[in-house]
N, CA, C, O and the ligand as a Tripos MOL2 file, in Angstrom:
@<TRIPOS>MOLECULE
protein
  269   267    68     0     0
PROTEIN
NO_CHARGES

@<TRIPOS>ATOM
      1 N          28.4320  109.1730   26.9210 N.3       1 MET1
      2 CA         28.8800  108.2960   27.9950 C.3       1 MET1
      3 C          29.5210  109.1170   29.1120 C.2       1 MET1
      4 O          30.1280  110.1620   28.8780 O.2       1 MET1
      5 N          29.3680  108.6150   30.3100 N.am      2 VAL2
      6 CA         30.0380  109.2210   31.4610 C.3       2 VAL2
      7 C          30.8320  108.1260   32.1510 C.2       2 VAL2
      8 O          30.6820  106.9480   31.8250 O.2       2 VAL2
      9 N          31.6690  108.5040   33.0950 N.am      3 VAL3
     10 CA         32.5060  107.5210   33.7790 C.3       3 VAL3
     11 C          31.9790  107.2770   35.1860 C.2       3 VAL3
     12 O          31.7490  108.2100   35.9560 O.2       3 VAL3
     13 N          31.7970  106.0190   35.4940 N.am      4 ASP4
     14 CA         31.4350  105.6040   36.8530 C.3       4 ASP4
     15 C          32.5890  106.0050   37.7810 C.2       4 ASP4
     16 O          33.7080  105.5260   37.5950 O.2       4 ASP4
     17 N          32.3470  106.8680   38.7710 N.am      5 PRO5
     18 CA         33.4600  107.3570   39.5910 C.3       5 PRO5
     19 C          34.0840  106.2770   40.4780 C.2       5 PRO5
     20 O          35.1950  106.4480   40.9810 O.2       5 PRO5
     21 N          33.3750  105.1770   40.6660 N.am      6 VAL6
     22 CA         33.8840  104.1410   41.5630 C.3       6 VAL6
     23 C          34.8580  103.2170   40.8330 C.2       6 VAL6
     24 O          35.9620  102.9720   41.3200 O.2       6 VAL6
     25 N          34.4580  102.7040   39.6710 N.am      7 CYS7
     26 CA         35.2990  101.7150   38.9910 C.3       7 CYS7
     27 C          35.8830  102.2560   37.6940 C.2       7 CYS7
     28 O          36.6300  101.5500   37.0160 O.2       7 CYS7
     29 N          35.5520  103.5160   37.3280 N.am      8 GLN8
     30 CA         36.0900  104.1720   36.1300 C.3       8 GLN8
     31 C          35.6250  103.5480   34.8280 C.2       8 GLN8
     32 O          36.2130  103.8070   33.7780 O.2       8 GLN8
     33 N          34.5800  102.7320   34.8740 N.am      9 LYS9
     34 CA         34.0170  102.1800   33.6330 C.3       9 LYS9
     35 C          33.1150  103.2170   32.9870 C.2       9 LYS9
     36 O          32.5430  104.0720   33.6640 O.2       9 LYS9
     37 N          32.9960  103.1310   31.6810 N.am     10 GLU10
     38 CA         32.0720  104.0330   31.0010 C.3      10 GLU10
     39 C          30.6460  103.5370   31.1840 C.2      10 GLU10
     40 O          30.3680  102.3410   31.1000 O.2      10 GLU10
     41 N          29.7450  104.4870   31.4380 N.am     11 VAL11
     42 CA         28.3460  104.1550   31.6720 C.3      11 VAL11
     43 C          27.5000  105.0690   30.7980 C.2      11 VAL11
     44 O          27.7770  106.2630   30.6760 O.2      11 VAL11
     45 N          26.4650  104.4950   30.1910 N.am     12 ASP12
     46 CA         25.5320  105.3060   29.4170 C.3      12 ASP12
     47 C          24.5730  105.9790   30.3950 C.2      12 ASP12
     48 O          23.8110  105.3100   31.0920 O.2      12 ASP12
     49 N          24.6190  107.2920   30.4370 N.am     13 GLU13
     50 CA         23.8110  108.0000   31.4370 C.3      13 GLU13
     51 C          22.3100  107.8530   31.1930 C.2      13 GLU13
     52 O          21.5080  108.1310   32.0840 O.2      13 GLU13
     53 N          21.9300  107.4210   29.9950 N.am     14 LYS14
     54 CA         20.4990  107.2480   29.7290 C.3      14 LYS14
     55 C          19.9880  105.9180   30.2360 C.2      14 LYS14
     56 O          18.7820  105.7470   30.4130 O.2      14 LYS14
     57 N          20.8730  104.9790   30.4730 N.am     15 SER15
     58 CA         20.4250  103.6730   30.9700 C.3      15 SER15
     59 C          21.4860  103.0770   31.8900 C.2      15 SER15
     60 O          21.9280  101.9450   31.6960 O.2      15 SER15
     61 N          21.8790  103.8380   32.8710 N.am     16 ALA16
     62 CA         22.9050  103.3610   33.7930 C.3      16 ALA16
     63 C          22.3550  102.1950   34.6250 C.2      16 ALA16
     64 O          21.3750  102.3580   35.3520 O.2      16 ALA16
     65 N          22.9860  101.0220   34.5160 N.am     17 PRO17
     66 CA         22.4630   99.8480   35.2260 C.3      17 PRO17
     67 C          22.4500  100.0140   36.7360 C.2      17 PRO17
     68 O          21.6070   99.4280   37.4160 O.2      17 PRO17
     69 N          23.3730  100.8060   37.2680 N.am     18 GLY18
     70 CA         23.4270  100.9730   38.7200 C.3      18 GLY18
     71 C          22.6710  102.1980   39.2050 C.2      18 GLY18
     72 O          22.6660  102.5060   40.3970 O.2      18 GLY18
     73 N          22.0280  102.8970   38.2670 N.am     19 GLY19
     74 CA         21.2970  104.0930   38.6700 C.3      19 GLY19
     75 C          22.2290  105.2790   38.8360 C.2      19 GLY19
     76 O          23.3680  105.2620   38.3710 O.2      19 GLY19
     77 N          21.7340  106.3010   39.4990 N.am     20 LYS20
     78 CA         22.5250  107.5100   39.6520 C.3      20 LYS20
     79 C          22.4290  108.0230   41.0690 C.2      20 LYS20
     80 O          21.5610  107.6130   41.8390 O.2      20 LYS20
     81 N          23.3300  108.9230   41.4020 N.am     21 ALA21
     82 CA         23.3100  109.5360   42.7190 C.3      21 ALA21
     83 C          23.7310  110.9860   42.5620 C.2      21 ALA21
     84 O          24.5630  111.3150   41.7170 O.2      21 ALA21
     85 N          23.1550  111.8400   43.3740 N.am     22 ARG22
     86 CA         23.4910  113.2620   43.3120 C.3      22 ARG22
     87 C          24.3880  113.5840   44.5010 C.2      22 ARG22
     88 O          24.1200  113.1660   45.6280 O.2      22 ARG22
     89 N          25.4440  114.3240   44.2390 N.am     23 PHE23
     90 CA         26.3410  114.7370   45.3160 C.3      23 PHE23
     91 C          26.8440  116.1310   45.0170 C.2      23 PHE23
     92 O          27.4240  116.3700   43.9580 O.2      23 PHE23
     93 N          26.6250  117.0630   45.9500 N.am     24 ARG24
     94 CA         27.0390  118.4620   45.7740 C.3      24 ARG24
     95 C          26.5950  119.0430   44.4350 C.2      24 ARG24
     96 O          27.3460  119.7610   43.7750 O.2      24 ARG24
     97 N          25.3680  118.7220   44.0490 N.am     25 GLY25
     98 CA         24.8280  119.3130   42.8370 C.3      25 GLY25
     99 C          25.2280  118.6250   41.5450 C.2      25 GLY25
    100 O          24.7330  118.9870   40.4780 O.2      25 GLY25
    101 N          26.1170  117.6380   41.6180 N.am     26 GLU26
    102 CA         26.5070  116.8930   40.4260 C.3      26 GLU26
    103 C          25.8060  115.5460   40.4530 C.2      26 GLU26
    104 O          25.5550  114.9810   41.5170 O.2      26 GLU26
    105 N          25.4910  115.0370   39.2560 N.am     27 VAL27
    106 CA         24.8700  113.7220   39.1880 C.3      27 VAL27
    107 C          25.9010  112.7310   38.6680 C.2      27 VAL27
    108 O          26.5820  112.9960   37.6770 O.2      27 VAL27
    109 N          26.0130  111.6030   39.3300 N.am     28 TYR28
    110 CA         26.9570  110.5560   38.9410 C.3      28 TYR28
    111 C          26.1800  109.3040   38.5840 C.2      28 TYR28
    112 O          25.1300  109.0220   39.1610 O.2      28 TYR28
    113 N          26.7100  108.5540   37.6240 N.am     29 TYR29
    114 CA         26.0290  107.3440   37.1430 C.3      29 TYR29
    115 C          26.9190  106.1400   37.4040 C.2      29 TYR29
    116 O          28.1450  106.2390   37.4370 O.2      29 TYR29
    117 N          26.2640  105.0010   37.5890 N.am     30 PHE30
    118 CA         26.9970  103.8130   38.0320 C.3      30 PHE30
    119 C          26.6760  102.5990   37.1810 C.2      30 PHE30
    120 O          25.5620  102.4310   36.6860 O.2      30 PHE30
    121 N          27.7080  101.7430   37.0230 N.am     31 CYS31
    122 CA         27.5500  100.5400   36.2110 C.3      31 CYS31
    123 C          26.8090   99.4610   36.9810 C.2      31 CYS31
    124 O          26.2950   98.5110   36.3910 O.2      31 CYS31
    125 N          26.7560   99.6060   38.2890 N.am     32 ASP32
    126 CA         26.1980   98.5370   39.1060 C.3      32 ASP32
    127 C          25.7110   99.1240   40.4260 C.2      32 ASP32
    128 O          26.2410  100.1280   40.9010 O.2      32 ASP32
    129 N          24.7000   98.4910   41.0120 N.am     33 LYS33
    130 CA         24.1760   98.9920   42.2880 C.3      33 LYS33
    131 C          25.2450   98.9760   43.3700 C.2      33 LYS33
    132 O          25.2390   99.8220   44.2650 O.2      33 LYS33
    133 N          26.1640   98.0170   43.2940 N.am     34 SER34
    134 CA         27.1960   97.9500   44.3370 C.3      34 SER34
    135 C          28.1490   99.1450   44.2280 C.2      34 SER34
    136 O          28.6620   99.6240   45.2390 O.2      34 SER34
    137 N          28.3840   99.6240   43.0040 N.am     35 CYS35
    138 CA         29.2010  100.8260   42.8340 C.3      35 CYS35
    139 C          28.4830  102.0300   43.4370 C.2      35 CYS35
    140 O          29.0960  102.8630   44.1050 O.2      35 CYS35
    141 N          27.1830  102.1100   43.1920 N.am     36 ARG36
    142 CA         26.4360  103.2360   43.7380 C.3      36 ARG36
    143 C          26.4360  103.1870   45.2670 C.2      36 ARG36
    144 O          26.5730  104.2180   45.9260 O.2      36 ARG36
    145 N          26.2820  101.9940   45.8220 N.am     37 ALA37
    146 CA         26.2820  101.8550   47.2790 C.3      37 ALA37
    147 C          27.6330  102.2820   47.8510 C.2      37 ALA37
    148 O          27.6910  102.9540   48.8800 O.2      37 ALA37
    149 N          28.7120  101.8900   47.1820 N.am     38 ALA38
    150 CA         30.0540  102.2620   47.6520 C.3      38 ALA38
    151 C          30.2290  103.7740   47.5900 C.2      38 ALA38
    152 O          30.7910  104.3790   48.5020 O.2      38 ALA38
    153 N          29.7450  104.3780   46.5110 N.am     39 PHE39
    154 CA         29.8520  105.8300   46.3650 C.3      39 PHE39
    155 C          29.0550  106.5380   47.4540 C.2      39 PHE39
    156 O          29.5250  107.5190   48.0310 O.2      39 PHE39
    157 N          27.8650  106.0480   47.7350 N.am     40 GLN40
    158 CA         27.0230  106.7230   48.7170 C.3      40 GLN40
    159 C          27.5700  106.5650   50.1340 C.2      40 GLN40
    160 O          27.3210  107.4090   50.9940 O.2      40 GLN40
    161 N          28.3080  105.4970   50.3760 N.am     41 ARG41
    162 CA         28.9280  105.3370   51.6930 C.3      41 ARG41
    163 C          29.9970  106.3990   51.9150 C.2      41 ARG41
    164 O          30.0820  106.9730   53.0010 O.2      41 ARG41
    165 N          30.8200  106.6680   50.8920 N.am     42 SER42
    166 CA         31.8950  107.6470   51.0660 C.3      42 SER42
    167 C          32.2170  108.3110   49.7320 C.2      42 SER42
    168 O          33.2270  107.9970   49.1020 O.2      42 SER42
    169 N          31.3540  109.2290   49.3040 N.am     43 PRO43
    170 CA         31.5130  109.8690   47.9910 C.3      43 PRO43
    171 C          32.8680  110.5490   47.8000 C.2      43 PRO43
    172 O          33.4250  110.5270   46.7020 O.2      43 PRO43
    173 N          33.3890  111.1400   48.8470 N.am     44 GLN44
    174 CA         34.6390  111.9010   48.6750 C.3      44 GLN44
    175 C          35.8150  111.0130   48.3060 C.2      44 GLN44
    176 O          36.7740  111.4570   47.6740 O.2      44 GLN44
    177 N          35.7280  109.7530   48.7090 N.am     45 LYS45
    178 CA         36.8000  108.8120   48.3910 C.3      45 LYS45
    179 C          36.9580  108.6320   46.8800 C.2      45 LYS45
    180 O          38.0420  108.3090   46.3930 O.2      45 LYS45
    181 N          35.8690  108.8460   46.1520 N.am     46 TYR46
    182 CA         35.8810  108.5620   44.7140 C.3      46 TYR46
    183 C          35.9580  109.8080   43.8610 C.2      46 TYR46
    184 O          35.9850  109.7200   42.6330 O.2      46 TYR46
    185 N          35.9930  110.9790   44.5020 N.am     47 LEU47
    186 CA         36.0020  112.2140   43.7300 C.3      47 LEU47
    187 C          37.3230  112.9270   43.9230 C.2      47 LEU47
    188 O          37.9440  112.8040   44.9790 O.2      47 LEU47
    189 N          37.7660  113.6710   42.9210 N.am     48 PRO48
    190 CA         38.9830  114.4560   43.0980 C.3      48 PRO48
    191 C          38.7750  115.4750   44.2050 C.2      48 PRO48
    192 O          37.7100  116.0820   44.3130 O.2      48 PRO48
    193 N          39.7880  115.6550   45.0140 N.am     49 ASN49
    194 CA         39.7050  116.6290   46.1060 C.3      49 ASN49
    195 C          39.8560  118.0260   45.5330 C.2      49 ASN49
    196 O          40.9070  118.3790   44.9980 O.2      49 ASN49
    197 N          38.8050  118.8120   45.6490 N.am     50 LYS50
    198 CA         38.8600  120.1530   45.0860 C.3      50 LYS50
    199 C          39.4540  121.1540   46.0650 C.2      50 LYS50
    200 O          39.6100  122.3270   45.7250 O.2      50 LYS50
    201 N          39.7800  120.7230   47.2490 N.am     51 GLY51
    202 CA         40.4230  121.5910   48.2190 C.3      51 GLY51
    203 C          39.5300  122.6710   48.7690 C.2      51 GLY51
    204 O          39.9960  123.7480   49.1440 O.2      51 GLY51
    205 N          38.2510  122.3860   48.8160 N.am     52 GLU52
    206 CA         37.3200  123.3740   49.3490 C.3      52 GLU52
    207 C          36.2520  122.6370   50.1450 C.2      52 GLU52
    208 O          36.1950  121.4070   50.1330 O.2      52 GLU52
    209 N          35.4140  123.3910   50.8300 N.am     53 GLU53
    210 CA         34.2900  122.8060   51.5430 C.3      53 GLU53
    211 C          34.7020  121.6660   52.4590 C.2      53 GLU53
    212 O          34.4040  120.5030   52.1870 O.2      53 GLU53
    213 N          35.3560  121.9850   53.4940 N.am     54 LYS54
    214 CA         35.6700  120.9360   54.4800 C.3      54 LYS54
    215 C          34.3650  120.3900   55.0780 C.2      54 LYS54
    216 O          33.4910  121.1390   55.5140 O.2      54 LYS54
    217 N          34.2760  119.0950   55.0770 N.am     55 GLU55
    218 CA         33.0610  118.4740   55.6020 C.3      55 GLU55
    219 C          33.1340  118.3900   57.1240 C.2      55 GLU55
    220 O          34.2150  118.3550   57.7120 O.2      55 GLU55
    221 N          31.9640  118.3590   57.7400 N.am     56 LEU56
    222 CA         31.9320  118.2230   59.1940 C.3      56 LEU56
    223 C          32.5090  116.8850   59.6200 C.2      56 LEU56
    224 O          33.1330  116.7680   60.6750 O.2      56 LEU56
    225 N          32.2900  115.8750   58.7820 N.am     57 ASN57
    226 CA         32.7990  114.5590   59.1340 C.3      57 ASN57
    227 C          34.1280  114.2910   58.4150 C.2      57 ASN57
    228 O          34.4730  113.1430   58.1360 O.2      57 ASN57
    229 N          34.8510  115.3450   58.1270 N.am     58 TYR58
    230 CA         36.1650  115.2530   57.4850 C.3      58 TYR58
    231 C          37.0490  114.2260   58.1920 C.2      58 TYR58
    232 O          37.2020  114.2490   59.4130 O.2      58 TYR58
    233 N          37.6130  113.3430   57.4120 N.am     59 ASP59
    234 CA         38.4080  112.2690   58.0060 C.3      59 ASP59
    235 C          39.8030  112.2910   57.3950 C.2      59 ASP59
    236 O          39.9610  111.9660   56.2190 O.2      59 ASP59
    237 N          40.8340  112.6740   58.1810 N.am     60 PRO60
    238 CA         42.1860  112.8020   57.6230 C.3      60 PRO60
    239 C          42.7240  111.4990   57.0640 C.2      60 PRO60
    240 O          43.6570  111.5200   56.2610 O.2      60 PRO60
    241 N          42.1660  110.3690   57.4620 N.am     61 ARG61
    242 CA         42.6560  109.0910   56.9200 C.3      61 ARG61
    243 C          42.4510  108.9960   55.4240 C.2      61 ARG61
    244 O          43.1450  108.2360   54.7490 O.2      61 ARG61
    245 N          41.4880  109.7730   54.8870 N.am     62 MET62
    246 CA         41.2270  109.7280   53.4540 C.3      62 MET62
    247 C          42.4420  110.1690   52.6560 C.2      62 MET62
    248 O          42.5750  109.7910   51.4920 O.2      62 MET62
    249 N          43.3060  110.9350   53.2310 N.am     63 PHE63
    250 CA         44.3990  111.5390   52.4710 C.3      63 PHE63
    251 C          45.7420  110.8550   52.7080 C.2      63 PHE63
    252 O          46.7750  111.3150   52.2210 O.2      63 PHE63
    253 N          45.7220  109.7670   53.4480 N.am     64 LEU64
    254 CA         46.9810  109.0760   53.7110 C.3      64 LEU64
    255 C          47.6530  108.5850   52.4450 C.2      64 LEU64
    256 O          48.8800  108.5060   52.3810 O.2      64 LEU64
    257 N          46.8550  108.2540   51.4330 N.am     65 GLY65
    258 CA         47.4400  107.7060   50.2120 C.3      65 GLY65
    259 C          47.9050  108.7610   49.2270 C.2      65 GLY65
    260 O          48.5160  108.4320   48.2100 O.2      65 GLY65
    261 N          47.6260  110.0160   49.5120 N.am     66 ASP66
    262 CA         47.9670  111.0680   48.5510 C.3      66 ASP66
    263 C          49.4600  111.4030   48.5680 C.2      66 ASP66
    264 O          50.1180  111.2840   49.6020 O.2      66 ASP66
    265 N          49.9770  111.8140   47.4340 N.am     67 MET67
    266 CA         51.3480  112.2990   47.2380 C.3      67 MET67
    267 C          52.4570  111.2860   47.4510 C.2      67 MET67
    268 O          53.6330  111.6180   47.3060 O.2      67 MET67
    269 ZN         31.0950  100.6330   38.5120 Zn       68 ZN68
@<TRIPOS>BOND
     1     1     2 1
     2     2     3 1
     3     3     4 2
     4     3     5 am
     5     5     6 1
     6     6     7 1
     7     7     8 2
     8     7     9 am
     9     9    10 1
    10    10    11 1
    11    11    12 2
    12    11    13 am
    13    13    14 1
    14    14    15 1
    15    15    16 2
    16    15    17 am
    17    17    18 1
    18    18    19 1
    19    19    20 2
    20    19    21 am
    21    21    22 1
    22    22    23 1
    23    23    24 2
    24    23    25 am
    25    25    26 1
    26    26    27 1
    27    27    28 2
    28    27    29 am
    29    29    30 1
    30    30    31 1
    31    31    32 2
    32    31    33 am
    33    33    34 1
    34    34    35 1
    35    35    36 2
    36    35    37 am
    37    37    38 1
    38    38    39 1
    39    39    40 2
    40    39    41 am
    41    41    42 1
    42    42    43 1
    43    43    44 2
    44    43    45 am
    45    45    46 1
    46    46    47 1
    47    47    48 2
    48    47    49 am
    49    49    50 1
    50    50    51 1
    51    51    52 2
    52    51    53 am
    53    53    54 1
    54    54    55 1
    55    55    56 2
    56    55    57 am
    57    57    58 1
    58    58    59 1
    59    59    60 2
    60    59    61 am
    61    61    62 1
    62    62    63 1
    63    63    64 2
    64    63    65 am
    65    65    66 1
    66    66    67 1
    67    67    68 2
    68    67    69 am
    69    69    70 1
    70    70    71 1
    71    71    72 2
    72    71    73 am
    73    73    74 1
    74    74    75 1
    75    75    76 2
    76    75    77 am
    77    77    78 1
    78    78    79 1
    79    79    80 2
    80    79    81 am
    81    81    82 1
    82    82    83 1
    83    83    84 2
    84    83    85 am
    85    85    86 1
    86    86    87 1
    87    87    88 2
    88    87    89 am
    89    89    90 1
    90    90    91 1
    91    91    92 2
    92    91    93 am
    93    93    94 1
    94    94    95 1
    95    95    96 2
    96    95    97 am
    97    97    98 1
    98    98    99 1
    99    99   100 2
   100    99   101 am
   101   101   102 1
   102   102   103 1
   103   103   104 2
   104   103   105 am
   105   105   106 1
   106   106   107 1
   107   107   108 2
   108   107   109 am
   109   109   110 1
   110   110   111 1
   111   111   112 2
   112   111   113 am
   113   113   114 1
   114   114   115 1
   115   115   116 2
   116   115   117 am
   117   117   118 1
   118   118   119 1
   119   119   120 2
   120   119   121 am
   121   121   122 1
   122   122   123 1
   123   123   124 2
   124   123   125 am
   125   125   126 1
   126   126   127 1
   127   127   128 2
   128   127   129 am
   129   129   130 1
   130   130   131 1
   131   131   132 2
   132   131   133 am
   133   133   134 1
   134   134   135 1
   135   135   136 2
   136   135   137 am
   137   137   138 1
   138   138   139 1
   139   139   140 2
   140   139   141 am
   141   141   142 1
   142   142   143 1
   143   143   144 2
   144   143   145 am
   145   145   146 1
   146   146   147 1
   147   147   148 2
   148   147   149 am
   149   149   150 1
   150   150   151 1
   151   151   152 2
   152   151   153 am
   153   153   154 1
   154   154   155 1
   155   155   156 2
   156   155   157 am
   157   157   158 1
   158   158   159 1
   159   159   160 2
   160   159   161 am
   161   161   162 1
   162   162   163 1
   163   163   164 2
   164   163   165 am
   165   165   166 1
   166   166   167 1
   167   167   168 2
   168   167   169 am
   169   169   170 1
   170   170   171 1
   171   171   172 2
   172   171   173 am
   173   173   174 1
   174   174   175 1
   175   175   176 2
   176   175   177 am
   177   177   178 1
   178   178   179 1
   179   179   180 2
   180   179   181 am
   181   181   182 1
   182   182   183 1
   183   183   184 2
   184   183   185 am
   185   185   186 1
   186   186   187 1
   187   187   188 2
   188   187   189 am
   189   189   190 1
   190   190   191 1
   191   191   192 2
   192   191   193 am
   193   193   194 1
   194   194   195 1
   195   195   196 2
   196   195   197 am
   197   197   198 1
   198   198   199 1
   199   199   200 2
   200   199   201 am
   201   201   202 1
   202   202   203 1
   203   203   204 2
   204   203   205 am
   205   205   206 1
   206   206   207 1
   207   207   208 2
   208   207   209 am
   209   209   210 1
   210   210   211 1
   211   211   212 2
   212   211   213 am
   213   213   214 1
   214   214   215 1
   215   215   216 2
   216   215   217 am
   217   217   218 1
   218   218   219 1
   219   219   220 2
   220   219   221 am
   221   221   222 1
   222   222   223 1
   223   223   224 2
   224   223   225 am
   225   225   226 1
   226   226   227 1
   227   227   228 2
   228   227   229 am
   229   229   230 1
   230   230   231 1
   231   231   232 2
   232   231   233 am
   233   233   234 1
   234   234   235 1
   235   235   236 2
   236   235   237 am
   237   237   238 1
   238   238   239 1
   239   239   240 2
   240   239   241 am
   241   241   242 1
   242   242   243 1
   243   243   244 2
   244   243   245 am
   245   245   246 1
   246   246   247 1
   247   247   248 2
   248   247   249 am
   249   249   250 1
   250   250   251 1
   251   251   252 2
   252   251   253 am
   253   253   254 1
   254   254   255 1
   255   255   256 2
   256   255   257 am
   257   257   258 1
   258   258   259 1
   259   259   260 2
   260   259   261 am
   261   261   262 1
   262   262   263 1
   263   263   264 2
   264   263   265 am
   265   265   266 1
   266   266   267 1
   267   267   268 2
@<TRIPOS>SUBSTRUCTURE
     1 MET1         2 RESIDUE 1 A MET
     2 VAL2         6 RESIDUE 1 A VAL
     3 VAL3        10 RESIDUE 1 A VAL
     4 ASP4        14 RESIDUE 1 A ASP
     5 PRO5        18 RESIDUE 1 A PRO
     6 VAL6        22 RESIDUE 1 A VAL
     7 CYS7        26 RESIDUE 1 A CYS
     8 GLN8        30 RESIDUE 1 A GLN
     9 LYS9        34 RESIDUE 1 A LYS
    10 GLU10       38 RESIDUE 1 A GLU
    11 VAL11       42 RESIDUE 1 A VAL
    12 ASP12       46 RESIDUE 1 A ASP
    13 GLU13       50 RESIDUE 1 A GLU
    14 LYS14       54 RESIDUE 1 A LYS
    15 SER15       58 RESIDUE 1 A SER
    16 ALA16       62 RESIDUE 1 A ALA
    17 PRO17       66 RESIDUE 1 A PRO
    18 GLY18       70 RESIDUE 1 A GLY
    19 GLY19       74 RESIDUE 1 A GLY
    20 LYS20       78 RESIDUE 1 A LYS
    21 ALA21       82 RESIDUE 1 A ALA
    22 ARG22       86 RESIDUE 1 A ARG
    23 PHE23       90 RESIDUE 1 A PHE
    24 ARG24       94 RESIDUE 1 A ARG
    25 GLY25       98 RESIDUE 1 A GLY
    26 GLU26      102 RESIDUE 1 A GLU
    27 VAL27      106 RESIDUE 1 A VAL
    28 TYR28      110 RESIDUE 1 A TYR
    29 TYR29      114 RESIDUE 1 A TYR
    30 PHE30      118 RESIDUE 1 A PHE
    31 CYS31      122 RESIDUE 1 A CYS
    32 ASP32      126 RESIDUE 1 A ASP
    33 LYS33      130 RESIDUE 1 A LYS
    34 SER34      134 RESIDUE 1 A SER
    35 CYS35      138 RESIDUE 1 A CYS
    36 ARG36      142 RESIDUE 1 A ARG
    37 ALA37      146 RESIDUE 1 A ALA
    38 ALA38      150 RESIDUE 1 A ALA
    39 PHE39      154 RESIDUE 1 A PHE
    40 GLN40      158 RESIDUE 1 A GLN
    41 ARG41      162 RESIDUE 1 A ARG
    42 SER42      166 RESIDUE 1 A SER
    43 PRO43      170 RESIDUE 1 A PRO
    44 GLN44      174 RESIDUE 1 A GLN
    45 LYS45      178 RESIDUE 1 A LYS
    46 TYR46      182 RESIDUE 1 A TYR
    47 LEU47      186 RESIDUE 1 A LEU
    48 PRO48      190 RESIDUE 1 A PRO
    49 ASN49      194 RESIDUE 1 A ASN
    50 LYS50      198 RESIDUE 1 A LYS
    51 GLY51      202 RESIDUE 1 A GLY
    52 GLU52      206 RESIDUE 1 A GLU
    53 GLU53      210 RESIDUE 1 A GLU
    54 LYS54      214 RESIDUE 1 A LYS
    55 GLU55      218 RESIDUE 1 A GLU
    56 LEU56      222 RESIDUE 1 A LEU
    57 ASN57      226 RESIDUE 1 A ASN
    58 TYR58      230 RESIDUE 1 A TYR
    59 ASP59      234 RESIDUE 1 A ASP
    60 PRO60      238 RESIDUE 1 A PRO
    61 ARG61      242 RESIDUE 1 A ARG
    62 MET62      246 RESIDUE 1 A MET
    63 PHE63      250 RESIDUE 1 A PHE
    64 LEU64      254 RESIDUE 1 A LEU
    65 GLY65      258 RESIDUE 1 A GLY
    66 ASP66      262 RESIDUE 1 A ASP
    67 MET67      266 RESIDUE 1 A MET
    68 ZN68       269 GROUP 0 **** ****
């Protein structure tokens, strides 16, 4: 099992109901198509900030909730 990065539910990667999406070389699986759509709109919102690779469309508003 893997964890859906959007809603944190466990998803079986062999039959993920929401399908999967690739981001920066990692594959993520989703419990629902709406979770996948949300992830694809703004993947960084759902992933831990690794503090590297600043994106061209970097948006400082993403970090207002941190700390
Ligand atoms: Zn989900």
